[in-house]
ROLO-812273 format. One record per residue (C-alpha): residue number from 1; residue in one letter; chain; x, y, z. Coordinates in pm, 1 decimal. Layout:
BEGIN
 num residu chaine        X        Y        Z
 NUM      a      A        X        Y        Z
...
***
This chain:
BEGIN
 num residu chaine        X        Y        Z
   1      x      A   9488.3  10717.4   1200.1
   2      x      A   9448.9  10398.3   1400.6
   3      x      A   9218.6  10379.3   1712.5
   4      x      A   9396.0  10533.1   1984.7
   5      x      A   9411.5  10349.9   2320.8
   6      x      A   9335.1  10535.1   2672.4
   7      x      A   9572.2  10478.1   2963.7
   8      x      A   9499.2  10545.6   3341.1
   9      x      A   9779.5  10732.8   3566.1
  10      x      A   9745.7  10824.5   3922.4
  11      x      A   9841.5  11202.0   3999.1
  12      x      A   9881.7  11332.4   4318.7
  13      x      A   9768.0  11669.4   4399.5
  14      x      A   9936.6  11842.9   4685.7
  15      x      A   9924.7  12170.2   4850.2
  16      x      A  10006.2  12319.4   5189.1
  17      x      A   9756.2  12137.6   5438.3
  18      x      A   9626.1  11857.3   5207.3
  19      x      A   9685.8  11564.1   4961.7
  20      x      A   9485.2  11365.3   4747.4
  21      x      A   9526.0  11138.3   4448.7
  22      x      A   9331.1  11134.0   4120.5
  23      x      A   9316.3  10858.8   3862.8
  24      x      A   9343.4  11026.0   3507.1
  25      x      A   9236.7  10880.2   3184.6
  26      x      A   9482.1  10967.1   2893.6
  27      x      A   9340.4  10949.8   2584.0
  28      x      A   9364.6  11189.6   2223.5
  29      x      A   9203.7  11462.2   2412.3
  30      x      A   9374.9  11473.9   2764.2
  31      x      A   9728.8  11343.6   2655.0
  32      x      A   9954.8  11659.0   2732.1
  33      x      A  10073.0  11741.3   3072.7
  34      x      A   9852.5  12039.1   3107.9
  35      x      A   9572.8  11828.2   3038.2
  36      x      A   9688.0  11575.8   3274.2
  37      x      A   9715.6  11839.4   3565.8
  38      x      A   9375.5  12032.9   3482.4
  39      x      A   9203.3  11677.2   3468.7
  40      x      A   9340.6  11555.9   3799.7
  41      x      A   9220.9  11877.9   3969.2
  42      x      A   8895.3  11908.5   3845.8
  43      x      A   8849.9  11550.1   3947.3
  44      x      A   8952.3  11596.4   4289.7
  45      x      A   8738.0  11884.6   4315.7
  46      x      A   8451.1  11702.4   4181.0
  47      x      A   8476.4  11399.4   4382.0
  48      x      A   8480.7  11649.1   4707.2
  49      x      A   8831.9  11564.9   4773.1
  50      x      A   8932.8  11946.3   4802.7
  51      x      A   8631.8  11993.6   5012.4
  52      x      A   8730.6  12270.3   5290.1
  53      x      A   8998.7  12392.3   5040.6
  54      x      A   8768.8  12581.7   4832.5
  55      x      A   9029.9  12843.4   4827.3
  56      x      A   9314.6  12640.5   4641.7
  57      x      A   9352.6  12668.5   4266.0
  58      x      A   9518.8  12465.1   4006.7
  59      x      A   9827.6  12678.8   4027.8
  60      x      A   9844.2  12640.8   4392.0
  61      x      A   9932.9  12277.6   4373.3
  62      x      A  10192.2  12043.8   4298.5
  63      x      A  10111.5  11728.5   4096.8
  64      x      A  10291.4  11396.2   4100.4
  65      x      A  10214.5  11151.7   3785.0
  66      x      A  10253.3  10800.6   3890.2
  67      x      A  10246.4  10572.5   3624.8
  68      x      A  10041.0  10282.4   3734.1
  69      x      A   9891.3  10144.6   3406.2
  70      x      A  10082.1   9809.1   3352.1
  71      x      A  10097.8   9849.6   2971.4
  72      x      A  10256.9  10183.1   3011.1
  73      x      A  10508.2  10006.4   3238.0
  74      x      A  10560.1   9715.2   2994.1
  75      x      A  10673.2   9969.3   2725.2
  76      x      A  10924.1  10137.3   2967.4
  77      x      A  10723.8  10418.7   3074.2
  78      x      A  10780.1  10514.5   3421.8
  79      x      A  10786.8  10883.6   3477.0
  80      x      A  10587.6  11170.0   3395.6
  81      x      A  10848.0  11277.4   3142.5
  82      x      A  10840.4  10948.0   2953.3
  83      x      A  10459.3  10971.1   2961.5
  84      x      A  10490.3  11297.6   2794.1
  85      x      A  10740.7  11182.1   2521.7
  86      x      A  10538.0  10883.3   2475.3
  87      x      A  10204.9  11063.4   2456.8
  88      x      A  10322.5  11358.6   2207.4
  89      x      A  10410.8  11072.1   1956.2
  90      x      A  10125.3  10821.7   2002.4
  91      x      A   9833.1  11066.8   2023.2
  92      x      A  10004.3  11324.4   1761.6
  93      x      A   9796.5  11325.5   1419.1
  94      x      A  10101.1  11213.0   1245.1
  95      x      A  10103.9  10870.2   1413.1
  96      x      A   9933.5  10592.9   1219.9
  97      x      A  10072.9  10299.0   1429.3
  98      x      A   9893.6  10078.2   1678.3
  99      x      A  10019.9  10021.3   2035.1
 100      x      A  10169.7   9705.3   1940.9
 101      x      A  10401.9   9885.4   1706.8
 102      x      A  10515.9  10103.9   1986.1
 103      x      A  10583.2   9780.6   2214.0
 104      x      A  10803.8   9649.1   1954.6
 105      x      A  10998.9   9947.5   1904.6
 106      x      A  11037.1   9981.9   2282.9
 107      x      A  11188.2   9625.2   2276.9
 108      x      A  11408.8   9715.7   1995.4
 109      x      A  11548.3  10012.9   2178.9
 110      x      A  11386.4  10240.8   1895.5
 111      x      A  11279.4  10569.7   2068.2
 112      x      A  10914.2  10661.1   2016.3
 113      x      A  10992.7  10958.9   1840.4
 114      x      A  11201.9  10746.2   1551.7
 115      x      A  10946.0  10498.9   1496.1
 116      x      A  10817.4  10660.8   1180.4
 117      x      A  11163.3  10687.8   1060.4
 118      x      A  11274.8  10341.4   1140.3
 119      x      A  10954.4  10109.0   1128.3
 120      x      A  10944.1   9883.8    791.1
 121      x      A  10596.2   9706.9    877.2
 122      x      A  10506.3   9364.8    978.1
 123      x      A  10601.7   9052.9    840.2
 124      x      A  10552.3   8664.1    942.7
 125      x      A  10968.9   8578.9    895.9
 126      x      A  11277.6   8751.8    864.9
 127      x      A  11323.3   8569.3    495.9
 128      x      A  10959.3   8707.4    370.6
 129      x      A  11066.1   9073.0    509.9
 130      x      A  11403.7   9074.6    339.8
 131      x      A  11298.5   8950.7     12.6
 132      x      A  11035.9   9239.8      5.4
 133      x      A  11290.5   9484.8    105.5
 134      x      A  11545.0   9397.0   -164.8
 135      x      A  11283.1   9340.2   -409.3
 136      x      A  11112.2   9704.5   -342.9
 137      x      A  11450.0   9861.7   -315.8
 138      x      A  11575.3   9727.8   -647.9
 139      x      A  11857.5   9547.2   -509.0
 140      x      A  11706.4   9221.4   -630.1
 141      x      A  11642.0   9233.5   -994.6
 142      x      A  11266.6   9158.2  -1092.7
 143      x      A  11398.4   8983.6  -1402.5
 144      x      A  11596.5   8719.7  -1237.1
 145      x      A  11569.2   8386.9  -1424.6
 146      x      A  11344.7   8140.8  -1271.6
 147      x      A  11610.8   7876.9  -1227.6
 148      x      A  11845.5   8108.2  -1002.9
 149      x      A  11750.8   8026.6   -655.9
 150      x      A  11827.6   8255.7   -319.2
 151      x      A  11918.5   8111.8      1.3
 152      x      A  11659.9   8359.1    173.9
 153      x      A  11750.9   8215.3    515.0
 154      x      A  12118.6   8285.6    464.3
 155      x      A  12064.0   8624.2    311.2
 156      x      A  11820.1   8726.2    610.2
 157      x      A  12064.8   8658.2    852.1
 158      x      A  12300.9   8905.8    675.6
 159      x      A  12080.9   9175.5    618.1
 160      x      A  11920.6   9142.0    970.5
 161      x      A  12263.3   9239.8   1099.5
 162      x      A  12079.2   9610.9   1016.3
 163      x      A  11752.2   9565.5   1173.9
 164      x      A  11540.9   9451.3   1475.9
 165      x      A  11226.9   9229.6   1472.2
 166      x      A  11002.0   9181.3   1751.7
 167      x      A  10670.8   9025.8   1737.5
 168      x      A  10669.8   9064.6   1376.1
 169      x      A  10744.2   9405.6   1342.3
 170      x      A  11078.7   9539.2   1177.3
 171      x      A  11275.8   9819.8   1249.2
 172      x      A  11600.6   9972.2   1092.3
 173      x      A  11840.6  10007.2   1356.6
***
C-alpha cells in the first residue's frame, strides 16, 4: 500500500445557541464521515469552543464540512459527498495508488471508484505506452523480424483514441 496523505478540512459545528469551526485532519484513521464528525466535535470540546454548552452532545449538532485543502480542491473535491467518495477509495486497503494517480484520473474525467479498472500505469510517452500495451496483449507478435519497422508515433495516435493521459499516467476511457 502506498503512503497515504493527510488533508485538512473545516467543519462547522452548529447547535441551538452557538456555532464553532474546527479544522479536522483526514487520514487513513479518520476518513469516513462519522470519524470526521466525531473528531470535529472532540476538537471543539477540547479547545474550549463548547464551554458553557456542556449539555450539547455530538448528536445535538449539525455539521458542515467545507473543503479548504487546496489540493483536494485541485482534484475536484468541493463538498462532503465528493470528499466521502474520494476518501472511501483513496484510504481503502485495496488502493495502491499515490495521490498523483488520483489527480491524473480527475484530469481525465475518470471517477475515483474506476481508477483500478481504468489505470494502465505511468509511461514517458504515448509511444512507449502503446508499444508495451501491444506487446503485453499479444497484438504485436513477439517474433517480428528485425527488418520490420513500426511507425510508433502513428500507431500511438490511433490507439490513444481509446486512452487518456495526464502527467504520464495512462487510463483506458
